[in-house]
C-alpha positions as CSV (number, residue, x, y, z in Angstrom):
1,M,0.0,0.0,0.0
2,P,1.8,3.1,-1.1
3,G,2.1,5.9,1.4
4,G,0.3,3.9,4.1
5,P,1.6,2.2,7.2
6,T,3.1,-1.2,6.5
7,C,3.0,-4.0,9.0
8,S,4.0,-7.6,8.5
9,N,2.0,-8.8,11.5
10,P,-1.3,-7.0,12.0
11,G,-1.9,-8.6,15.4
12,R,1.3,-7.3,16.9
13,G,-0.4,-4.2,18.4
14,F,-2.9,-6.5,20.1
15,L,-0.1,-8.5,21.7
16,A,1.6,-5.4,23.0
17,N,-1.6,-4.0,24.4
18,S,-2.5,-7.3,26.1
19,R,0.9,-7.6,27.6
20,F,0.6,-4.0,28.9
21,A,-2.9,-4.8,30.4
22,C,-1.7,-8.0,32.0
23,G,1.3,-6.2,33.5
24,G,-1.0,-3.5,34.8
25,A,-3.2,-6.1,36.3
26,G,-0.4,-7.1,38.6
27,F,-1.2,-4.1,40.8
28,F,-4.5,-5.8,41.7
29,D,-2.6,-8.4,43.7
30,E,-1.9,-5.8,46.3
31,P,-4.5,-5.8,49.1
32,A,-4.0,-2.0,49.7
33,V,-4.9,-1.3,46.1
34,N,-8.0,-3.4,46.3
35,A,-9.0,-1.7,49.5
36,V,-8.7,1.7,47.9
37,L,-10.7,0.6,44.8
38,M,-13.4,-0.8,47.1
39,A,-13.5,2.5,49.0
40,V,-13.9,4.4,45.7
41,L,-16.7,2.0,44.7
42,V,-18.5,2.7,47.9
43,I,-18.1,6.4,47.6
44,Y,-19.3,6.6,44.0
45,S,-22.2,4.2,44.5
46,G,-23.3,6.3,47.5
47,L,-23.1,9.5,45.5
48,I,-25.2,7.9,42.7
49,A,-27.8,6.7,45.2
50,L,-27.9,10.2,46.8
51,Y,-28.4,11.7,43.3
52,E,-31.3,9.4,42.6
53,F,-32.9,10.1,45.9
54,R,-32.6,13.9,45.2
55,L,-34.3,13.4,41.9
56,N,-37.4,12.1,43.6
57,P,-37.8,14.0,46.9
58,L,-40.1,12.7,49.6
59,P,-42.6,15.5,49.6
60,D,-43.2,15.0,45.8
61,T,-44.1,11.3,46.2
62,E,-47.6,10.2,46.8
63,R,-47.0,7.8,49.7
64,G,-43.2,8.0,50.1
65,E,-42.6,5.1,47.7
66,W,-39.2,4.5,46.0
67,T,-38.7,4.3,42.3
68,G,-37.0,1.2,40.8
69,R,-33.8,3.2,40.2
70,Q,-33.7,4.4,43.8
71,L,-34.1,0.8,45.1
72,F,-31.5,-0.5,42.8
73,Y,-28.8,2.0,43.7
74,A,-29.7,1.8,47.4
75,V,-29.2,-2.0,47.2
76,V,-25.9,-1.6,45.3
77,F,-24.6,0.9,47.8
78,T,-25.6,-1.2,50.8
79,I,-24.0,-4.3,49.5
80,S,-20.8,-2.5,48.4
81,F,-20.7,-0.7,51.8
82,F,-20.8,-3.9,53.9
83,V,-18.4,-5.8,51.6
84,G,-16.0,-2.9,51.5
85,F,-16.2,-2.4,55.2
86,M,-15.4,-6.1,55.9
87,Y,-12.6,-6.2,53.2
88,I,-10.9,-3.0,54.4
89,L,-10.9,-4.4,58.0
90,T,-9.2,-7.6,56.8
91,V,-6.6,-5.5,55.0
92,I,-5.9,-3.3,58.1
93,F,-5.9,-6.1,60.6
């Protein structure tokens, strides 16, 4: 192909990227990194749940019912909070 890039092995870039990704995944073996990632997950899921609850304030509801999205994000936050709390305790102690 004149003027274009030439490559004898088109899959070579994929191998380099996969090696880079696997090398970066080595950081996930560290418990402290996992604890920080778990804390970030808890914080962001809590912020998303708070945002959903502010979209549907209690005085605007008919009987104080939750929407499906509020319920989903509240459950995700609750599960991630307890799992994160227990995991971070095991990392610290």
